[in-house]
N, C-alpha and C positions, 0 to 999 in steps of 0.2 A: 764484899759486896756478891749478891748470891750469880753464880756464874748462869745456873737455869733462865733471871728473868731474861736475858740475852738473848733466851733461841728460842721461845717463844711461839713463831712459826718452823722453826728446824726439827726436826727429825724426829725426826719421826717420831712418832706416834707413839698408842700405847703398845699398840700388839709386834712392834721393834726392843719395844721394852725389855717386855715379856721373851719376847725369842731369845735375844743378846745373853737377859739372865738366867733362862733354861739351857742354852745349849752348850756340848761335849764333845770330844773328837776323838780317832787314831786316825792315824796316817796311811795312807795307800800312794804304791807310787804308778804314774799312770802317763801314758807320753801324752806330746802335745802333734794332735794332727789338724787339717786344713787347712783356710784363708782365713787370713791373711798370714803365711811364713814366718817364725818366729825363732829363737836357736830354743830349743828343747828342756822344759825347766817340769822334774819333777814335781809334787807336791807341797813333799818338806822345804824344796827353796827356793817357793812361789811364800809357805808359809812365814819363814826368812823373810824372805825379799817385801813382802807388805808390814810386816812390822818393824824393822828398819827404817822403810817408807811412813811410819805414822809412827814413831814415836819423837817425841818432845827431843831429847836428845839432838838429835840427827835436823827438826825439822824437816819440813817439806819448801819444795824447788816453788818461789815465786809462779803465781800462777790467774790463769783470769777465765772464767767461763757462767753457765747459765744453766743452773741445775734446776732437774724438769724429776718433781713425786706425783706418782701415783698410786694411784689403791682404787681396787675394787674389793671387798673383803663381804660382799655379800650381805651387809645388814638393808633392814630397812628403812627407807626415808628419812633424811635428817633433817632436823628442823632449820631452817630459814637464820641464818644470824644476820645475814649482812657486811660483816666484817669479815677480814683470811686471821684465823685463829685455829689452834690447837684441832677443836671439833671440826671445822672446813676439808683439813687434813683427811679425814677417814676418807674422804669419796672425790671422784674425778681429782683432776688436774692442777699443779699447782709451778711454780716460778719464782726462785732464788737466784737472783745474781751477785757472783765472790766474785773481790779482785782481792790479792794476797801479794805483798812487796816482799816483808818478812813478818818476825813475832808481833809485833806494835805497830805495819802498819795494815790495816785493813779494813776492809767496805763493803757491805753488803746492801742488795737492793734489796726490798719487797713487794711488786708490782701489783696489786690487782686491778680490777676493772677503771678502778671512778680514782684511784689514788696510789700512794707508794710509797713508804718507810723505807729510812736510810738511816744504817750503823756504818759511823767512818771514822777510826784511830787512825791516828798521828803522832805516836811519839807518844808524852804525858798527856795529849789533851783528845777527850773525843768529842763525836754531837749526834745527833740523836734526836732524826728532822722526821716529822708526820706532816703530808703536802695535806690529809681527807680533815683536821684540825687545825691546821695550820700554823703546826709551835714547834718549836726547836728547845732545845737541851744539851749548854753546854758542860763540860764533866773534864775538870783538870786535875789532876793527883800533884801533892802535894810532894816536894822532894823528903827524902830517907837519905839515912845517910851517906856523905858521900855524895848526894846528889842524884840518886838514882831514882830512873821512876820508875813504878811497878804498876798496869794502867790492867785495870784486871778483865782484862777484855777474852771474849772467845777467839779460838784457832778457826779457819774456816773448817777444817773436823765437827765441828759444830750445825754444818748448816748444809756438807754434803754431803757424798756416799765413806769419806775415810771416817765417820764418826760410826757407823754402825758397821762397817768392814773392821777396827780398830776393837770396837768393843763383841763380835763374833767370833776374828781371831785369836781373841786373848783368853777362849778362855773351851779352845777347843783340848780335847781330851778320848776318853775308851767309848761316851756314847756316840760319839758320831765320825762316820765314816768319813773319807777325802778323796779326794781324788782333780784330774784333770781333765777338761776334755776339750775340743775344741777349738781353735782362735777365734778372734771376731772383730769389729771390728768397731768402737760406742765412738762412740762425737769424731770420727773420721780419724779413731788413730787404735793402732791394732794393740790388740790386745788378749791378755792370756783371758783362760773362767779358770777357775777358782771353783768347788760346788762340796758343797759340807751338803750332808745328810741323816736326818736319825740315823739309829738301829734299832730302838725301841717300836713298832709299829702302832701305842696307841698317842705317838705323836701327830698332827694335824696337817705339820709340815708335813714336803716331800722331800725338800733340797731348798739348799739357799746358794746360787750362780754369783761370786765377784767376783768383777772385769780388774783386770790388773794390767795397765796401763805400758806396755812392751818393752819399753824403752827404763821408765825411772819408778818402776812397779805403784804409784799411787794408783789406790782405789779408783775406775772410774766408777763404776753401780756396780748395786746391789736391786737383786734381784731375788723375789722372797715368793717361792711354789707351791700353793695348796694340796696337796694329792689331790690325784682327780682331774686337775687344773691343767691345759695346754699355756695359758696364759699367764705372769705375776699377776699373784694376791693382792704384791706388793711389789712399787720400782721405784728405784731411786738415782739419780742419775744425771753422766753429765749432755746437754745435744751440744754444747761446743765447749771447747777449753785450745787454749794456746799456754802451754808453757814459758813463758817468757816475763822481765817485769810489767808488772802497769808501770803508764804514765803518772808522773806525779801529780799530777793536776786531780788525780780518781780521789786523793786522800787527804785536797781540800775542798772546802763547806762554806760559803759565803748565804748564811740565810735570804729565800727572795726581798723583797720588798715587803712591807707589812707582818710578820710573823713574829710571832710572842714567842720571847728567848730568855730562857731562864739558862742560870748560871748552877752550880754545883759545883763544891773543892771537895772530894776526897781525900782523907788520909790512912795513916796506919791506925788510926780511934776506930775507924769504919771498918778498916778487913778485919780485926782482929774483934769485933763483938758481930758479922756478919762468919767468922768460921766459930764462932760460941753457938750461933742461933743452929750452923748445919749440925757444927757434935751434936742438941738435947736434939733436934729431929730426927736425927739419925737414928740415935738416942729410944726414940717413939715408935719410929719403926720398928726396930727390931722387937719390941716388948709385944706392939698390935697386931704384927705381922708375923702368919708362921708356914713353915710350907712344906709338904706333902712330895714324898717322890724324889728323886734329883733327872737332873740331865734335859732329855726334852720333853719328858716330860714330868717338871714340876709343877706345880701347883702351887698357887699362891692363896691362903686364908687370912683373912683378918675382918672384924668387927664391923656390920655393915647396917645401916637404919635410917627412916626416911631422914631424921633429924639429920643426919649427915650430908642429904642432900638440899636440906635448908641451909645448910651452914654452906658451905663451898656454890652454893648461890649466889650464896649475902657477898660470901669475901670475893669471887669473882664478877660482881657487878660496877665495884668501883671504877671510876672513872682514870687513863692514865696515868701514870705517873703518883698513881695515892700515897707510896711508900718514897716517905723524907729523903731517905735518904738512898734509897735506890731508882734511881731519872729512867732509866730502861727497866724497869714492872713497869703493868696494865690489867687493865679489866680482859676481860678473855667470854667466850663463851658461857654460858649456864649450864654445866652440866647436866644438875635439873633436869634439863627439856630432852639434851639426849638420851635419858636415864630412863625419862617415862616415857619417847617414842618408840626405845625397845623394848620397853619390861611390855608393849602393848603387845608386842608377836613372839614373847616369850612364852612356848611352853610349858604344863603344869604337872611336874612330879613330883614322886615320896620314894622314900625306903627304912630301914632300919634309924635312920637317923630323923626321917622328920619328914619334911615338905617344901618345895622352893618353886622356883620357877627357874628353869635353863634354859640360857641368850644363848643363840650362834652362829658363829660366820666362818670366813672362811678357813681361819685362822685359830681365831681366839675363840672357849667356850668358857663361859664364867656362866655363873650358880649362883642363887639368889637363893638362901634358906628361908621359913619363916624364924629360926630360933636364932637371930642376927648374924648370918656369916653372909661374905660376897668371897665366893668361893675362884681363880684366875687361872686360864692354861690354854695353854696351844696346845691341847689334846682333844680324844674326842669325848662325845658326852657318859660312855662308859665310863672311864679314866679318872674325868670331874665327880663325878654320882659315888663310884667309890673314893676317892677321896673324901669326901665331904661325911663319910662315916668312920671317917679312921682322926682317933684321938690323939 
């Protein structure tokens, strides 16, 4: 099962992925000051603490809370879709509620103005409920050798600040300056603030602030600041969090009266098939996409044409549940509508490499060339235009 299909709402957006792929760092020791008062920790110590807190081996402590994601990327007005989707996450504020009891006990509620979707995992059984269509999917996992259940479900790190922080911290190297600034209060809890900043002036990112819980070092908030901005262009953080085991009833689900229920059973053969599909997809991406530069100024270059938009639009217009082996897959917003809207505000540019249209936001610059390429990076327009001329 494709893990990403569980978390179409969730994190982060393409911006976070681009930044996460581009980041690197070199540790710098700094003292902690300010209020609330916490024991002094160096940047190196906090990096190690955060890595341990988000590691798969160590696991996360039981917890529950509300996560809010806010984006102000400076994009033109986006088309209205009427549903919560990755497209809608590019602007405004959105919330998700999370309950985590253990690796096999998880609940995620995604409320919108008019409806709510719920994913509930409890051992070898999972439910996915959509109130807008009044439909529910019940998923059971076949026992493997030894009676073991292996539900291919997401961890809470897939829809909370932990996921973004883990990706950023995992790629710290010589391209980034790391420091600790004053402590802060996040979701009512004292937190350290670890700051990652690019050394290359060609990046649009000024800094990324990761707030780590002062007691267990779990990331509580991630803020991405664009150059020249006093407020974060992207923020993902808890507004309320409790590090106690959620009540057992949070992981039980009874379909409301009148709900259309579908049942699915997953086995090892399903997981094997999806693993093969992921491997093929990764191989295809590796052959189609190349990169220019390194660190924070890395630019992705891939083939792009209007026909790609038509194909993407068709693939995302299918109704929820269109994948017969993936109960959590579903339709999304039309990416063609987003690109059409953004291209209207694009700036014509040209160089020795040819001509194209430049799209700028606070954190990401994209260039669509007339010779069929798309260049994307968290870099200045000058950097991406230079990358267009690199063979």
